[in-house]
C-alpha positions as CSV (number, residue, x, y, z in Angstrom):
1,M,28.8,42.9,115.7
2,S,28.4,46.1,117.6
3,Q,25.0,47.3,118.6
4,S,25.2,50.4,116.4
5,K,26.3,48.4,113.4
6,R,23.5,46.0,114.0
7,E,21.0,48.9,114.1
8,Q,22.4,50.2,110.9
9,V,22.0,46.8,109.2
10,V,18.4,46.5,110.5
11,S,17.6,50.0,109.3
12,H,19.0,49.2,105.8
13,L,17.1,46.0,105.6
14,R,13.8,47.6,106.7
15,Y,14.2,50.3,104.0
16,I,15.0,47.7,101.3
17,R,12.1,45.5,102.3
18,Q,9.7,48.4,102.2
19,E,10.9,49.6,98.8
20,L,10.7,46.1,97.4
21,R,7.2,45.6,98.8
22,E,6.1,48.9,97.1
23,M,7.6,47.8,93.8
24,H,6.0,44.4,94.0
25,Q,2.6,45.9,94.8
26,G,2.9,48.2,91.8
27,V,3.6,45.2,89.6
28,M,0.8,43.1,91.0
29,D,-1.9,45.9,91.1
30,D,-1.1,47.8,87.9
31,G,1.3,45.5,86.0
32,L,3.8,48.4,85.9
33,L,7.5,47.8,86.3
34,P,9.3,50.1,88.7
35,E,11.2,53.1,87.3
36,A,14.9,52.6,86.7
37,G,15.7,55.2,89.4
38,E,13.7,53.3,92.0
39,V,15.6,50.1,91.2
40,R,18.9,51.9,91.3
41,G,18.0,53.4,94.7
42,V,17.3,49.9,96.2
43,M,20.5,48.5,94.6
44,A,22.5,51.4,96.2
45,Q,21.0,50.6,99.6
46,M,21.9,46.9,99.1
47,E,25.5,48.0,98.2
48,A,25.7,50.2,101.3
49,L,24.5,47.3,103.4
50,L,27.1,44.9,101.8
51,E,29.9,47.4,102.4
52,L,28.8,47.8,106.0
53,L,28.9,44.1,106.5
54,E,32.1,43.5,104.6
55,G,33.8,46.3,106.5
56,K,33.6,44.1,109.6
57,S,35.1,41.0,107.9
58,R,37.9,43.1,106.3
59,K,39.0,44.3,109.7
60,K,39.1,40.8,110.9
61,D,41.2,39.7,107.9
62,S,43.7,42.5,108.4
63,D,44.0,41.8,112.1
64,G,45.1,38.2,111.6
């Protein structure tokens, strides 16, 4: 994996981890579930990460 792609993956994972921590803290402290928009935002980040990672394997598949 190229260094820039690795940095993108790390950045996505850090963002997702922070968002999930904040959601968890809200549930634990206040018993409040996160808003739907917050959940959709994290899911979109996870989708972007998956696409980034799958893009690498798709290139390998088409090269063979």
